[in-house]
N, C-alpha and C positions, 0 to 999 in steps of 0.2 A: 504494500500500500504506500509505503514511503517512496518507493521508486516512481510510482504513478504521480504522486503529488510533487515530487522533485522535478519530474519531466514537465509537468504543467507549469510550475513556477519558473522553470528555466525558459519555457516558451513565452511566458508573460514578460520576463525580463528582456529577452531578445526582441520581442515585439515592441516593447517600450523603447528600446535603443534604436530600432530601425523604423520607427513610426512615420518618419518624414519621407521615406522611400515609397514610391508607388509600385506595389507588387500586384499587378493586375491578374496574374494567373492563379493566385492563391485560393480564390473562392472555388474555382473548378477543381483544383487539386484536393482541397478539403472535402468537397462534395463527393468526388470519386472515391476517396478513401473511406468515407462514411458508408457509401453503398457497398463497397468491397467488404468492410467489416460486418455489415448486416448480412450479406450473403454468406460469409464464412461462419457466422454464428448460426444461421439457419442450416447450413451444411453440417455443422457439428451436432446440432440437436437432432436433425434427421438421421444421422448415422448412429446415434446412441439408441441401442435397442431397449434399454431400461426406460428411457424417457418415452419412447414411442409406445411401449407396452402399457405404461401407466398414464398415457395421455387421456384416456377415457375417465380415469379416476380423478383427474385434476378438476373436472367439473366446469360447468358453465360460468359460475361466479369467478373462478380464477381466470378464465378466458376474458371475461368482461373487464376485470381489474387490470390485466396485462394490456389489453387493447386500449382501455381508457388512459392508462399511464403513458403508454407510447404515444397516442394521439395528443395527449396534453403536452407532452414534452416537445413534440414536433410543432404544435401550434405556438407554444411559448417561444421556441427558438426562432420560428418564422417572424413572430411579432417583434422580438428583440432585434433580429436582423434588419427588418424594415425600419425600425426606430433608429438604429445606429446608422444605417445607410442614409436615411433622410436627414439626419443631423449632419452627417459628413458632406452631403450634397449642398446643404444650405450655407455652409461656411464659405 
């Protein structure tokens, strides 16, 4: 967990230091890696026989909670992105 937090803080520090540079490709780069990570997560879950066999026991409520949490995160990230983008455009 400390490795993940350290990587994130390092990224924040580097981003702060190079914030004046216009890195136009970074949005597409990040989006591509997010889709790749989601695909690999689905691949890992689909290949796990224990998870697949127990999928029916997870129940409808667990599916709704997972879907709602995911959709909520996506919507919040999209709103944050639009807010940040609009603030940077207006400057």
